[in-house]
N, C-alpha and C positions, 0 to 999 in steps of 0.2 A: 043583370045586380051586381051590386058592387061589394066589395071584398073587406068590411068593415068590419075590423075585435071591440068585440064589448069586453069597458072594462066597470068592474064594478067598484064604485064608491063607501062600498064600505069599509074597506081594511083601513085607506086615509082619514076615514071621520076617524076610526079607535085610533089611534094614532091620537091626532089631535084632542078628542078626548083624553086621554090616560096623559098629555101634556097637561091640557089646561089643567086637570084635578092632582099633579103631582107640582104645578107653582100655586095652587091653595093651600094645599098641603106643607110645602114650605113659605109660606109669607102669615100660615095659622101660627107656625112655631114660634113668629118674633111677640115678645109680649111687654107691656106698659107695664111693669107689676114690678116687684121686690121682694124679696123673703128677709124675715129677721127672723137668728136662730140659736144656738145657744147649748151651754151648759148651768146647771144648778145647782150649787152644790156646798157644803155644811161648812163652817171654821178651821176643819182637820181637811179639807177637799173633800171628803169623801161626796159622793155622787147621792141626791135627794132623788128617783123617781117619785115619781103619781103627785110631784108639785102641779100645781093650777099656776099656770100661762100667761095671760091675756095683752092682748098687743090692743093700745087704741088708741086712735088716730085724732091727734088733738083738734086738729083745723076741722073732722068735721063727724067727730063723736061716732067711727067707726069703730067697732070693738069686732075682734076675733081672737079665739081661747083654744089650749090645748092641754094638751100636760104630758108630764116629761114622761120617758121610757126608762125602760130596768136602768136604764144607763145614767140616767141622767139630765139624757138629752132633751130638747124642743128645736119645731120649725112650725112658722109660722108661712105660709108661702103666696107667694099670686097677692100681695098688698097691694093698693093703690098707694100711688107715692105721695109722701109727707113725711111729715114728723108726728109719732108717735111715743106715747110710754107705754112701758114695758112693766105689770103688777106680776109678784111673784108671791104665791102662798103657800101655806101648806102646815096643816094640826102638828103644832111642836116645834114650829119655830116663828120667828116676825117675820110681818110680810116684808117685801121691799118692791123698790119703784125706780126704773130707772127714767130718767124724763131727757127727753129730746134727743132721741135716734131718729136721724131721716134715712126712710128709705127712698133711693135713688131708682130709676131705668132699670129694668135686668139686673139689679144690684142684689146685692147678699151681706146684711149686717149682721154680722155676732156681736150676740151683748150676754158674756157669763154672767150669773148672779150668786153672789155666794150671800146664804140666809145665815143671821145669825142664829142661837139657838132662843129660845120663850121661854120669859121668866118675867120680862115688863112689857105690858102693852105699846111697842113703839114703831113707828115702822122705818127701815133705812133707805134715803134717799140718795139716787146716784144722778149722775149728767154723763150721759156715754159720751164717750172721746173718744174711742178706737171705729176704726172703717176696715173692713176687710171688702175691696169691690169686686164685683165677679161681672164681667162683660162678655158677651157673647155667647154660643151654646152652647151647650151640656154635650158631653162622650156617649 
């Protein structure tokens, strides 16, 4: 009888499986979408909580909405790339629209909006001019 050592293939299989799963997790962290975020304020610079913020993709018509938090901040994440309009409205203030907000792959676009006090039924329309780019993963 030969003296052969039996090796169990399970440990190697488990290591290979763990490696494959770690690669899948890393790949799923990559995104092909972007984020629009900002702060809504009044003419004196005070933040406006509870404002309705809507991001509308002007090419596809896809709409995503959120509400500003207690600090007047909003975030609309995981938006497909493209051009957007940001529409903001809240009782007691004139509505505002910011046009031509371009969302790029893995980019963050900051759009701060100042709302005028209500009194006359008008809307403020602004064209986005600043870009805050964010490329890479988050820490």
